[in-house]
C-alpha positions as CSV (number, residue, x, y, z in Angstrom):
1,X,20.2,33.8,-21.9
2,X,18.8,36.1,-19.2
3,X,15.4,36.8,-17.8
4,X,15.1,40.1,-19.7
5,X,16.0,38.4,-23.1
6,X,13.0,36.1,-23.0
7,X,9.5,37.2,-23.9
8,X,6.3,35.4,-24.1
9,X,5.6,34.3,-27.7
10,X,2.4,35.7,-29.3
11,X,-0.6,33.4,-29.8
12,X,-1.6,30.3,-28.0
13,X,1.0,27.7,-27.3
14,X,0.4,24.3,-29.0
15,X,-1.2,21.7,-26.7
16,X,1.2,19.1,-25.5
17,X,0.6,15.4,-25.6
18,X,-1.4,15.5,-28.9
19,X,-0.2,12.0,-29.7
20,X,0.1,9.5,-27.0
21,X,3.5,7.7,-27.4
22,X,4.4,4.9,-25.0
23,X,7.4,5.9,-22.9
24,X,10.7,4.2,-23.8
25,X,12.1,1.5,-21.6
26,X,13.8,2.7,-18.4
27,X,17.2,1.5,-17.3
28,X,15.4,-0.5,-14.6
29,X,13.2,-2.1,-17.2
30,X,16.2,-3.2,-19.2
31,X,17.9,-4.5,-16.1
32,X,14.7,-6.5,-15.1
33,X,14.5,-8.1,-18.5
34,X,18.2,-9.0,-18.4
35,X,18.1,-10.8,-15.1
36,X,14.6,-12.2,-15.0
37,X,14.0,-13.0,-18.7
38,X,10.8,-15.0,-19.1
39,X,9.6,-14.3,-15.6
40,X,8.4,-10.7,-16.2
41,X,5.8,-9.0,-18.2
42,X,4.9,-5.4,-19.1
43,X,2.2,-4.5,-16.7
44,X,0.0,-2.4,-19.0
45,X,-0.6,-5.4,-21.2
46,X,-3.2,-6.8,-18.8
47,X,-5.5,-3.9,-19.7
48,X,-4.8,-4.5,-23.4
49,X,-6.0,-8.1,-23.3
50,X,-8.7,-8.1,-20.6
51,X,-11.5,-6.7,-22.6
52,X,-14.8,-7.7,-20.9
53,X,-13.3,-10.9,-19.4
54,X,-14.1,-10.8,-15.7
55,X,-11.0,-12.7,-14.5
56,X,-8.3,-11.9,-11.9
57,X,-5.1,-10.2,-13.1
58,X,-3.1,-13.3,-12.2
59,X,-5.1,-15.4,-14.8
60,X,-4.3,-12.9,-17.6
61,X,-0.7,-12.6,-16.5
62,X,-0.3,-16.3,-16.5
63,X,-1.2,-16.4,-20.2
64,X,0.9,-13.3,-20.9
65,X,3.8,-15.0,-19.2
66,X,3.4,-17.9,-21.6
67,X,3.4,-15.8,-24.7
68,X,4.5,-12.2,-24.1
69,X,7.2,-12.4,-21.4
70,X,9.7,-10.5,-23.5
71,X,11.0,-7.0,-24.2
72,X,10.9,-7.5,-27.9
73,X,8.0,-5.5,-29.3
74,X,7.2,-7.9,-32.1
75,X,7.1,-10.8,-29.7
76,X,4.9,-8.8,-27.3
77,X,2.4,-7.9,-30.0
78,X,2.3,-11.5,-31.3
79,X,1.9,-12.7,-27.7
80,X,-1.0,-10.3,-27.1
81,X,-2.7,-11.6,-30.2
82,X,-2.3,-15.1,-29.1
83,X,-3.6,-14.4,-25.6
84,X,-6.6,-12.6,-27.0
85,X,-7.3,-15.5,-29.3
86,X,-7.1,-18.0,-26.3
87,X,-9.5,-15.8,-24.3
88,X,-11.9,-15.5,-27.3
89,X,-11.9,-19.2,-27.9
90,X,-11.8,-20.6,-24.3
91,X,-12.8,-18.1,-21.7
92,X,-16.5,-18.6,-20.8
93,X,-18.6,-15.5,-20.7
94,X,-21.8,-16.2,-18.8
95,X,-24.0,-14.9,-21.6
96,X,-22.3,-17.3,-24.0
97,X,-22.5,-20.4,-21.8
98,X,-25.0,-22.1,-24.0
99,X,-22.8,-21.7,-27.0
100,X,-19.9,-23.2,-25.2
101,X,-22.0,-26.1,-23.9
102,X,-23.0,-26.7,-27.5
103,X,-19.3,-26.8,-28.6
104,X,-18.6,-29.4,-25.9
105,X,-21.5,-31.6,-27.0
106,X,-20.7,-31.4,-30.7
107,X,-17.0,-31.9,-30.4
108,X,-17.2,-34.3,-27.4
109,X,-14.3,-32.5,-25.7
110,X,-13.5,-28.8,-25.4
111,X,-11.1,-26.7,-23.4
112,X,-12.4,-23.8,-21.2
113,X,-11.1,-21.2,-18.8
114,X,-13.4,-21.0,-15.8
115,X,-13.5,-21.0,-12.0
116,X,-14.1,-24.5,-10.8
117,X,-15.3,-25.6,-7.3
118,X,-15.9,-29.1,-6.1
119,X,-18.4,-30.7,-3.7
120,X,-18.9,-34.2,-2.5
121,X,-22.2,-35.8,-3.5
122,X,-22.6,-38.2,-0.6
123,X,-25.7,-39.9,-2.1
124,X,-23.9,-41.0,-5.2
125,X,-20.5,-41.1,-3.7
126,X,-18.9,-38.9,-6.3
127,X,-17.2,-35.5,-6.5
128,X,-19.0,-33.0,-8.6
129,X,-17.3,-30.0,-10.2
130,X,-19.2,-26.8,-10.7
131,X,-18.2,-24.2,-13.3
132,X,-18.9,-20.6,-12.2
133,X,-19.5,-19.1,-15.7
134,X,-20.4,-22.2,-17.7
135,X,-23.2,-23.0,-15.2
136,X,-22.8,-26.8,-15.3
137,X,-21.9,-29.6,-12.8
138,X,-19.9,-32.6,-13.8
139,X,-18.2,-35.6,-12.3
140,X,-14.5,-35.3,-11.4
141,X,-12.3,-38.1,-10.3
142,X,-10.9,-38.5,-6.7
143,X,-7.3,-38.2,-7.9
144,X,-7.8,-34.7,-9.3
145,X,-9.5,-33.6,-6.1
146,X,-6.7,-35.0,-3.9
147,X,-4.1,-33.2,-6.0
148,X,-5.9,-29.9,-5.9
149,X,-7.8,-29.6,-2.6
150,X,-8.4,-25.9,-3.0
151,X,-11.2,-26.9,-5.4
152,X,-13.1,-27.9,-2.3
153,X,-12.9,-24.5,-0.6
154,X,-13.6,-21.4,-2.6
155,X,-12.8,-22.7,-6.1
156,X,-9.8,-22.2,-8.4
157,X,-9.4,-20.7,-11.9
158,X,-8.3,-23.5,-14.2
159,X,-7.7,-24.5,-17.8
160,X,-10.1,-27.5,-18.1
161,X,-10.9,-30.1,-20.7
162,X,-14.6,-30.8,-20.4
163,X,-16.2,-33.9,-22.0
164,X,-19.8,-34.7,-22.9
165,X,-21.2,-38.2,-22.6
166,X,-25.0,-38.7,-22.5
167,X,-26.5,-41.5,-20.5
168,X,-30.0,-42.9,-20.4
169,X,-29.9,-42.6,-16.6
170,X,-31.3,-39.2,-15.8
171,X,-29.4,-39.1,-12.5
172,X,-26.0,-39.2,-14.3
173,X,-24.6,-35.8,-15.4
174,X,-23.4,-35.8,-19.0
175,X,-20.6,-33.4,-18.1
176,X,-17.2,-34.9,-17.2
177,X,-14.1,-33.0,-16.2
178,X,-11.4,-34.7,-18.3
179,X,-8.3,-32.8,-17.2
180,X,-7.6,-29.8,-15.1
181,X,-4.7,-27.4,-14.7
182,X,-4.8,-24.7,-12.1
183,X,-3.6,-21.3,-13.4
184,X,-0.4,-21.1,-11.4
185,X,3.2,-22.1,-11.7
186,X,4.2,-25.6,-10.7
187,X,7.9,-24.9,-9.9
188,X,10.6,-22.2,-10.1
189,X,14.3,-21.8,-9.4
190,X,14.7,-20.1,-6.0
191,X,18.5,-20.0,-6.1
192,X,18.3,-18.3,-9.5
193,X,15.9,-15.8,-7.9
194,X,18.4,-15.0,-5.1
195,X,21.2,-14.7,-7.6
196,X,19.3,-12.3,-9.8
197,X,18.2,-10.2,-6.7
198,X,21.9,-9.6,-6.0
199,X,22.2,-7.6,-9.2
200,X,19.7,-4.9,-8.0
201,X,20.2,-2.1,-5.5
202,X,17.7,-1.9,-2.7
203,X,15.9,1.0,-4.3
204,X,15.8,-0.8,-7.7
205,X,14.4,-4.0,-6.0
206,X,11.7,-2.1,-4.2
207,X,10.7,-0.4,-7.4
208,X,10.6,-3.8,-9.2
209,X,8.2,-5.1,-6.5
210,X,6.0,-2.0,-6.8
211,X,5.9,-2.5,-10.6
212,X,5.0,-6.1,-10.0
213,X,2.0,-5.0,-7.9
214,X,1.1,-2.9,-10.9
215,X,2.0,0.6,-9.7
216,X,4.4,3.2,-11.1
217,X,7.1,3.6,-8.4
218,X,7.7,7.2,-9.4
219,X,4.3,8.1,-8.0
220,X,5.2,6.9,-4.5
221,X,7.6,8.0,-1.8
222,X,9.7,5.6,0.2
223,X,7.3,5.2,3.1
224,X,4.4,4.8,0.7
225,X,6.2,2.0,-1.1
226,X,7.0,0.2,2.1
227,X,3.3,0.4,3.2
228,X,2.4,-1.2,-0.2
229,X,4.9,-4.0,0.5
230,X,3.4,-4.6,4.0
231,X,0.2,-5.7,2.1
232,X,2.3,-8.6,0.7
233,X,3.5,-9.8,4.1
234,X,0.5,-12.2,4.6
235,X,1.6,-14.1,1.5
236,X,5.2,-14.5,2.7
237,X,4.6,-15.0,6.5
238,X,2.5,-17.7,8.1
239,X,-0.3,-16.8,10.5
240,X,0.1,-13.0,10.0
241,X,-2.8,-10.9,11.2
242,X,-3.1,-7.6,9.4
243,X,-5.7,-4.8,9.4
244,X,-6.0,-1.8,7.1
245,X,-8.7,0.8,7.6
246,X,-8.8,3.9,5.5
247,X,-10.8,5.9,2.9
248,X,-12.4,4.1,-0.1
249,X,-10.6,3.9,-3.4
250,X,-7.0,3.3,-2.1
251,X,-6.7,-0.3,-3.4
252,X,-7.0,-2.0,-0.1
253,X,-8.5,-5.2,-1.4
254,X,-6.8,-5.3,-4.9
255,X,-3.8,-7.4,-3.8
256,X,-5.9,-10.1,-2.1
257,X,-8.2,-10.6,-5.1
258,X,-5.9,-10.0,-8.0
259,X,-2.3,-10.6,-7.0
260,X,-2.0,-14.2,-6.1
261,X,-3.7,-17.6,-6.7
262,X,-2.9,-18.4,-3.0
263,X,-5.2,-15.7,-1.6
264,X,-8.9,-15.6,-1.1
265,X,-11.0,-12.4,-0.7
266,X,-14.4,-12.7,0.9
267,X,-17.0,-10.2,2.0
268,X,-17.0,-9.7,5.7
269,X,-20.6,-10.5,5.9
270,X,-20.4,-13.8,4.0
271,X,-18.2,-15.8,6.3
272,X,-19.4,-18.5,8.6
273,X,-17.6,-20.8,11.1
274,X,-18.0,-23.9,8.9
275,X,-16.8,-22.0,5.8
276,X,-13.8,-20.4,7.5
277,X,-12.7,-23.2,9.9
278,X,-14.3,-26.6,9.8
279,X,-17.7,-28.1,9.0
280,X,-18.7,-30.5,11.8
281,X,-21.2,-32.2,9.6
282,X,-18.7,-33.6,7.3
283,X,-15.3,-32.8,9.0
284,X,-14.2,-30.8,6.0
285,X,-11.6,-28.0,6.7
286,X,-12.6,-24.5,5.8
287,X,-10.7,-21.7,4.0
288,X,-7.9,-21.4,6.5
289,X,-6.9,-25.0,5.9
290,X,-6.2,-24.5,2.2
291,X,-5.4,-20.8,1.4
292,X,-2.3,-18.9,2.4
293,X,-4.3,-15.7,2.9
294,X,-7.9,-15.2,3.8
295,X,-8.9,-11.5,3.5
296,X,-12.2,-10.0,4.8
297,X,-13.4,-7.2,2.5
298,X,-15.8,-4.5,3.7
299,X,-15.0,-5.5,7.2
300,X,-15.8,-2.1,8.8
301,X,-19.3,-1.1,9.9
302,X,-20.3,-0.6,13.5
303,X,-23.9,-1.9,13.0
304,X,-22.9,-5.1,11.1
305,X,-24.2,-8.2,12.7
306,X,-21.5,-10.7,13.7
307,X,-21.5,-14.3,14.9
308,X,-20.0,-14.4,18.5
309,X,-19.0,-18.0,18.0
310,X,-17.0,-16.9,14.9
311,X,-15.3,-14.1,16.8
312,X,-14.3,-16.5,19.7
313,X,-12.9,-19.1,17.4
314,X,-11.1,-16.4,15.4
315,X,-9.5,-15.0,18.5
316,X,-8.1,-18.4,19.4
317,X,-6.9,-19.1,15.9
318,X,-5.2,-15.7,15.5
319,X,-3.4,-16.2,18.8
320,X,-2.5,-19.9,18.7
321,X,-2.8,-20.9,15.0
322,X,-5.3,-23.5,16.0
323,X,-9.1,-23.9,16.4
324,X,-11.5,-26.4,17.8
325,X,-15.3,-27.0,17.4
326,X,-15.7,-29.6,20.1
327,X,-14.4,-32.6,18.1
328,X,-10.7,-32.1,17.8
329,X,-8.2,-29.3,17.8
330,X,-6.9,-28.4,14.3
331,X,-4.1,-26.1,13.1
332,X,-3.7,-24.0,10.0
333,X,-1.2,-21.5,8.5
334,X,-3.4,-19.0,6.7
335,X,-2.8,-15.4,7.4
336,X,-5.8,-13.3,8.2
337,X,-6.4,-9.8,6.7
338,X,-9.1,-7.3,7.5
339,X,-9.8,-4.3,5.2
340,X,-12.5,-1.7,5.5
341,X,-13.4,1.9,4.9
342,X,-13.3,4.7,7.4
343,X,-16.0,7.4,7.4
344,X,-14.2,10.0,9.6
345,X,-10.8,11.7,9.5
346,X,-8.0,10.6,11.8
347,X,-8.2,13.6,14.2
348,X,-12.0,13.1,14.5
349,X,-11.5,9.4,15.4
350,X,-8.7,10.2,17.9
351,X,-10.8,13.0,19.5
352,X,-14.0,11.0,19.8
353,X,-13.1,7.4,19.9
354,X,-10.1,5.5,18.5
355,X,-8.7,4.3,15.2
356,X,-10.7,1.0,15.4
357,X,-13.9,3.0,15.6
358,X,-15.3,1.6,12.4
359,X,-15.1,-2.0,13.4
360,X,-18.3,-4.0,14.2
361,X,-19.1,-4.1,17.9
362,X,-18.0,-7.7,18.5
363,X,-14.5,-7.0,17.1
364,X,-14.1,-3.7,19.0
365,X,-12.6,-5.8,21.8
366,X,-9.1,-5.4,23.3
367,X,-8.6,-9.2,23.4
368,X,-9.3,-9.5,19.7
369,X,-7.4,-6.4,18.7
370,X,-4.3,-7.5,20.6
371,X,-4.0,-10.4,18.1
372,X,-3.3,-8.0,15.2
373,X,0.4,-7.7,14.2
374,X,0.2,-4.5,12.1
375,X,-2.2,-1.7,11.4
376,X,-1.7,-0.2,7.9
377,X,-2.7,3.5,8.1
378,X,-5.0,3.5,5.1
379,X,-5.5,7.2,5.3
380,X,-1.9,7.7,4.3
381,X,-2.3,5.9,1.0
382,X,-3.4,8.0,-2.0
383,X,-6.6,7.4,-3.9
384,X,-5.8,5.3,-6.9
385,X,-5.6,7.4,-10.1
386,X,-4.9,6.3,-13.7
387,X,-1.4,7.8,-13.8
388,X,-0.4,5.7,-10.8
389,X,-0.5,2.4,-12.8
390,X,2.7,1.1,-14.3
391,X,3.6,0.6,-17.9
392,X,7.0,-0.8,-16.9
393,X,8.1,-4.4,-16.3
394,X,7.3,-6.5,-13.2
395,X,7.2,-10.1,-12.2
396,X,4.5,-12.3,-13.8
397,X,2.1,-12.6,-10.8
398,X,2.1,-16.4,-10.5
399,X,5.9,-16.4,-10.5
400,X,6.3,-13.9,-7.6
401,X,3.3,-15.7,-5.9
402,X,5.3,-18.9,-5.8
403,X,8.4,-17.2,-4.6
404,X,6.5,-15.7,-1.7
405,X,4.8,-19.0,-0.9
406,X,8.1,-20.8,-0.8
407,X,9.6,-18.3,1.6
408,X,6.8,-18.9,4.2
409,X,9.2,-21.7,5.4
410,X,11.9,-19.2,6.4
411,X,12.2,-17.1,9.5
412,X,14.2,-13.8,9.4
413,X,12.8,-12.4,12.7
414,X,16.1,-12.4,14.5
415,X,18.2,-10.7,11.8
416,X,18.1,-7.3,13.6
417,X,19.4,-8.6,16.9
418,X,23.1,-8.2,16.0
419,X,22.5,-4.5,15.7
420,X,19.5,-3.6,17.9
421,X,17.6,-4.6,21.0
422,X,13.9,-4.1,21.6
423,X,12.7,-2.2,24.7
424,X,12.5,-4.3,27.8
425,X,8.9,-3.6,28.6
426,X,7.6,-4.6,25.1
427,X,5.3,-7.6,25.8
428,X,5.6,-11.0,24.2
429,X,2.6,-10.4,22.0
430,X,3.9,-7.0,20.9
431,X,7.3,-8.6,20.3
432,X,5.7,-11.3,18.1
433,X,3.9,-8.7,16.0
434,X,7.1,-6.8,15.5
435,X,9.1,-9.9,14.7
436,X,6.6,-11.2,12.1
437,X,6.4,-7.9,10.3
438,X,10.2,-7.4,10.3
439,X,10.7,-11.0,9.1
440,X,8.2,-10.5,6.3
441,X,9.7,-7.2,5.1
442,X,13.2,-8.9,5.1
443,X,11.9,-11.7,3.0
444,X,10.4,-9.3,0.5
445,X,13.3,-6.8,0.2
446,X,16.4,-8.8,1.3
447,X,15.4,-12.4,0.5
448,X,19.0,-13.6,1.0
449,X,18.6,-12.5,4.6
450,X,21.5,-10.1,4.7
451,X,21.3,-6.3,5.1
452,X,23.3,-3.4,6.6
453,X,22.5,-1.9,10.0
454,X,20.9,1.1,8.3
455,X,18.7,-1.1,6.0
456,X,17.6,-3.2,9.0
457,X,16.8,-0.2,11.1
458,X,14.4,1.2,8.5
459,X,12.4,-2.0,8.5
460,X,12.5,-2.5,12.2
461,X,11.2,1.1,12.8
462,X,8.3,0.4,10.5
463,X,7.5,-2.9,12.1
464,X,7.5,-1.3,15.6
465,X,5.3,1.6,14.4
466,X,2.7,-0.8,13.0
467,X,2.4,-2.7,16.2
468,X,2.5,0.5,18.3
469,X,-0.5,1.8,16.4
470,X,-2.5,-1.3,17.4
471,X,-1.4,-1.2,21.1
472,X,-1.9,2.6,21.5
473,X,-5.5,2.2,20.4
474,X,-6.1,-0.7,22.7
475,X,-4.9,1.5,25.6
476,X,-7.6,4.0,24.7
477,X,-10.2,1.3,24.9
478,X,-9.0,-0.5,28.1
479,X,-7.1,1.7,30.6
480,X,-6.2,-1.4,32.7
481,X,-3.5,-2.3,30.2
482,X,0.0,-1.0,31.0
483,X,1.7,1.7,28.9
484,X,4.5,0.5,26.7
485,X,7.6,2.3,25.6
486,X,8.0,1.3,21.9
487,X,11.6,1.6,20.7
488,X,14.9,0.0,20.5
489,X,18.6,0.4,21.6
490,X,21.6,0.2,19.3
491,X,24.9,-1.5,20.0
492,X,26.1,1.7,21.7
493,X,23.2,1.6,24.1
494,X,21.5,4.6,22.6
495,X,17.7,4.5,22.9
496,X,15.6,5.2,19.8
497,X,11.9,5.9,20.5
498,X,9.4,5.1,17.8
499,X,6.2,7.1,17.2
500,X,3.3,6.8,14.8
501,X,2.8,9.5,12.2
502,X,-0.6,10.4,13.5
503,X,0.9,10.8,17.0
504,X,3.3,13.4,15.6
505,X,0.6,15.1,13.7
506,X,-2.1,15.2,16.4
507,X,-0.5,15.0,19.8
508,X,-3.3,16.9,21.4
509,X,-5.8,14.1,20.5
510,X,-3.5,11.1,20.3
511,X,-2.5,11.0,24.0
512,X,-6.0,10.6,25.3
513,X,-6.9,7.6,27.5
514,X,-10.1,6.0,28.7
515,X,-10.7,7.0,32.2
516,X,-12.4,3.6,32.8
517,X,-11.5,0.0,32.4
518,X,-13.4,-2.1,29.8
519,X,-15.5,-3.6,32.5
520,X,-16.6,-0.2,33.9
521,X,-17.6,1.4,30.6
522,X,-20.8,-0.5,29.9
523,X,-22.3,0.3,33.3
524,X,-22.0,4.0,33.1
525,X,-25.0,5.5,31.3
526,X,-23.4,8.9,31.0
527,X,-20.5,7.7,28.8
528,X,-20.4,6.3,25.3
529,X,-20.7,2.6,25.8
530,X,-18.4,2.0,22.8
531,X,-15.4,4.0,23.9
532,X,-15.8,5.3,27.4
533,X,-13.5,8.3,26.6
534,X,-13.9,11.1,29.0
535,X,-11.6,14.0,29.8
536,X,-8.0,13.2,28.9
537,X,-5.9,12.1,31.9
538,X,-2.7,12.7,29.9
539,X,-2.1,16.3,29.0
540,X,-0.5,17.1,25.7
541,X,3.0,18.6,26.1
542,X,3.1,22.4,26.4
543,X,3.3,24.4,23.2
544,X,6.8,25.1,22.0
545,X,8.2,28.6,22.0
546,X,7.2,30.8,19.1
547,X,10.7,30.6,17.8
548,X,12.2,27.2,17.8
549,X,16.0,26.7,17.3
550,X,17.4,23.4,16.2
551,X,16.5,20.6,13.8
552,X,13.0,19.1,13.0
553,X,12.2,16.0,11.0
554,X,9.0,15.5,9.1
555,X,7.9,12.1,8.0
556,X,6.7,11.0,4.6
557,X,2.8,11.2,4.3
558,X,2.6,13.7,7.2
559,X,-0.2,16.3,6.9
560,X,-0.7,19.6,8.6
561,X,2.6,21.1,7.2
562,X,2.6,24.4,5.4
563,X,5.0,27.3,4.6
564,X,2.8,29.4,6.9
565,X,3.4,27.2,9.9
566,X,7.0,26.3,9.0
567,X,8.5,29.5,7.6
568,X,6.4,32.6,7.9
569,X,7.0,33.5,11.6
570,X,10.8,33.3,11.0
571,X,10.6,35.6,7.9
572,X,8.1,38.1,9.2
573,X,9.5,41.6,9.4
574,X,12.5,40.8,7.1
575,X,13.1,43.2,4.2
576,X,15.8,41.3,2.4
577,X,15.5,37.5,2.0
578,X,17.7,35.2,0.0
579,X,16.4,31.8,-1.0
580,X,19.1,29.2,-2.1
581,X,17.5,26.3,-4.0
582,X,19.3,24.8,-7.1
583,X,16.1,23.2,-8.4
584,X,13.3,25.7,-9.2
585,X,12.7,24.5,-12.7
586,X,9.6,22.4,-13.1
587,X,6.1,24.0,-13.0
588,X,5.3,22.6,-9.5
589,X,8.5,24.0,-8.1
590,X,7.7,27.4,-9.5
591,X,4.2,27.2,-7.9
592,X,5.9,26.4,-4.6
593,X,8.0,29.5,-4.8
594,X,4.9,31.6,-5.7
595,X,3.1,30.2,-2.7
596,X,5.9,31.4,-0.4
597,X,6.1,34.9,-2.1
598,X,2.3,35.2,-1.7
599,X,2.6,34.5,2.0
600,X,5.3,37.1,2.4
601,X,3.2,39.6,0.5
602,X,0.1,39.0,2.6
603,X,2.1,39.3,5.8
604,X,3.7,42.7,5.1
605,X,2.2,46.1,5.2
606,X,0.9,46.9,1.7
607,X,2.9,50.1,1.7
608,X,6.2,48.3,2.3
609,X,8.5,46.6,-0.1
610,X,10.8,43.6,0.4
611,X,13.6,42.2,-1.7
612,X,13.7,38.4,-2.4
613,X,16.7,36.9,-4.2
614,X,16.7,33.4,-5.6
615,X,20.0,31.6,-6.1
616,X,19.4,28.7,-8.3
617,X,20.8,26.7,-11.3
618,X,19.7,27.5,-14.8
619,X,18.2,24.8,-16.9
620,X,20.5,24.7,-19.9
621,X,18.7,21.8,-21.7
622,X,15.8,21.8,-24.0
623,X,13.5,23.4,-21.4
624,X,15.7,26.4,-20.9
625,X,13.3,28.8,-22.6
626,X,10.3,27.6,-20.5
627,X,12.4,27.9,-17.3
628,X,13.3,31.5,-18.1
629,X,9.7,32.4,-19.1
630,X,8.5,31.0,-15.7
631,X,11.0,33.1,-13.8
632,X,9.9,36.2,-15.8
633,X,6.2,35.6,-14.9
634,X,7.1,35.1,-11.2
635,X,9.1,38.3,-11.3
636,X,6.3,40.3,-12.8
637,X,3.7,38.9,-10.5
638,X,5.8,39.6,-7.4
639,X,6.4,43.2,-8.4
640,X,2.7,43.8,-8.5
641,X,2.4,43.0,-4.7
642,X,5.5,44.9,-3.5
643,X,8.2,42.2,-3.8
644,X,11.3,42.9,-5.7
645,X,12.2,39.5,-7.0
646,X,15.5,38.7,-8.6
647,X,17.2,35.6,-9.8
648,X,20.9,34.9,-9.6
649,X,22.3,31.9,-11.5
650,X,24.9,29.9,-9.6
651,X,26.0,26.5,-10.9
652,X,28.1,25.8,-7.7
653,X,25.3,25.6,-5.2
654,X,24.0,22.4,-3.7
655,X,22.5,23.0,-0.3
656,X,19.1,24.6,0.2
657,X,18.5,27.4,2.6
658,X,16.7,30.7,3.4
659,X,18.5,33.6,5.0
660,X,16.7,36.8,6.2
661,X,18.1,40.1,7.4
662,X,16.1,39.7,10.6
663,X,18.7,37.3,11.9
664,X,17.2,33.9,10.9
665,X,18.8,31.2,8.7
666,X,16.7,28.2,7.8
667,X,18.4,25.1,6.3
668,X,15.9,23.2,4.1
669,X,16.9,19.6,3.4
670,X,14.7,19.5,0.2
671,X,14.3,23.2,-0.4
672,X,10.7,24.3,-1.1
673,X,9.8,21.0,-2.8
674,X,8.4,19.2,0.2
675,X,4.9,18.2,-1.0
676,X,3.8,15.1,-2.7
677,X,2.1,15.3,-6.1
678,X,-1.7,15.6,-5.8
679,X,-4.4,14.4,-8.0
680,X,-4.1,17.5,-10.3
681,X,-7.8,18.1,-10.0
682,X,-8.9,21.8,-9.6
683,X,-11.3,20.6,-6.9
684,X,-8.6,19.0,-4.8
685,X,-8.5,20.9,-1.5
686,X,-4.8,20.2,-1.2
687,X,-4.3,22.4,-4.2
688,X,-5.9,25.3,-2.2
689,X,-4.4,24.7,1.3
690,X,-1.0,23.2,1.9
691,X,-1.8,21.7,5.2
692,X,-4.2,19.3,3.5
693,X,-1.4,17.9,1.4
694,X,1.0,15.0,2.3
695,X,4.7,15.8,2.4
696,X,7.7,13.8,1.5
697,X,10.3,13.0,4.2
698,X,12.5,16.1,4.9
699,X,14.3,18.0,7.7
700,X,14.6,21.7,8.5
701,X,17.0,23.4,10.8
702,X,16.5,26.9,12.4
703,X,19.6,28.9,13.2
704,X,19.5,32.4,14.9
705,X,22.2,34.7,13.5
706,X,22.9,38.3,14.1
707,X,20.5,40.5,12.3
708,X,21.9,42.3,9.2
709,X,20.0,45.5,10.0
């Protein structure tokens, strides 16, 4: 078929997607079920069974793992029915608590699903269990509390048998906790886990982990996937200090509230020293003594009131893994996570303050910030949309949670040293942060501890970048701290510098330093007492020549990239342009081509004409007709603005390039398809201006040739 042989059919095309049909299993799904049978579940089932039950995802997946961990549709449907039945019979809704209490009284014993916390009643010398939804308090024996000490701090979701025994003594509660089973696995086969991991490629394994979190890996680029996995490091690494600040709605707190029974999410304003560390009145350990991860939600807010004593103890704990309240020094292993929303763009924060600008005053302190091991750039992570959730298979949450918990005993921080050496001026604290992040990523992606030099380098660069983001912001706050060259050398002695993405995007604002030390700032009434940022003492590098020759790399999630900035100046003045791109088939690829043609049309004199030829491959499958229709429409639209657009089919091409008769050849690693998928909303600014969109990782090379005219 040719372009001329295809015409637009009369009438309106039928709407697609009239009937929602679940997608078939992917090759990865089949592979997951083959090697992890019984330990995985289809991730969209949680929504199917949740209803109005306000329970964490890991509670529902625990039940689904018992009854629906299969790829057989009949078994899945039967399992869903059984889980719904269990929830209907045993999950306690607060508005039905009286009904459940009646069942317990009438039957004498009844099983419930509820969140249970325990406190010691010193007057009566008994432990009392409180049920969050049921709204009762009952006696629990010491053996149960000793076996499940998390009941004492924060509470645990459990399957409980509650008994009723009335006494004439009004002081005695009639409610008795007969038996209790926390909703989490008791054991698993770690050797089997490693053996099954060996059956997956690195890409497949990362996608399996992303699906286990609940996301569709096809909606994320490589860098975005790795940033999602960094959120898991606190579960697999002891005493890991992580911060993530970014726009609201990006799922920052989801993992810490829904992903693992070993994590505790608390509001930043609700924590106290006794609750977090130790209660001097009774000597009871706080949250850090019992939970693997303690995450502070809604941590940002400049005007939030903070307890200075809490900040001081937290500083010591984050640095030394220990804390003291004047009685004795205690140690703990909990990782600390801080998540909060930003209210300004990255360039605004870099120009006027720093990337920690949103933190409460007491935490905006170099000594505290220096304890952080990694800063997740939350502004890179897309706002969560419905199509981003997975309907594929992933680990049952309590299974992967136990895997990660068991690996906290391992240390993979030295696995890069046979290939790479960190820069000599990287401080001990910087090195610790890099090591812990690298070790955590190795445990997640290469749990057997072995990887190639290229695989290790990818993780090492990310670990260095995350710590560099922390240190560079500290340097903006306290100019007395020394500059650090972040990077590494390979076995050949070649130095590889590491930069942050926002450093590459906004060099003009990134390389600003406070002109004063932290001690001088507060005394100067003419400077902002928060930042002390005056005129930059480091000048941004001079602008590059108008025409750059050579190769440029763009990082995934980078913004500020457009065809206008990247291509137009090299194509301006050309009258004959050839675009080689084998894949201009899908609608978004056609829109990319139209964007470039529109730029060329706007840049030329309206009275001039230019010729643009596209060398591409024809879609010979079921979408051939749509492909040809799209090309026809592009051709007609281009002709109306003075562009003679032609298509040449060539099945042999592979590389992507643009060649113009003005003497420039541009090699495009990914062709025109450099932008990530947006929200699809007509009100998305990225749909109107390319520089507001995030890109995928790609490279471009500019070569000056002899002009053809």
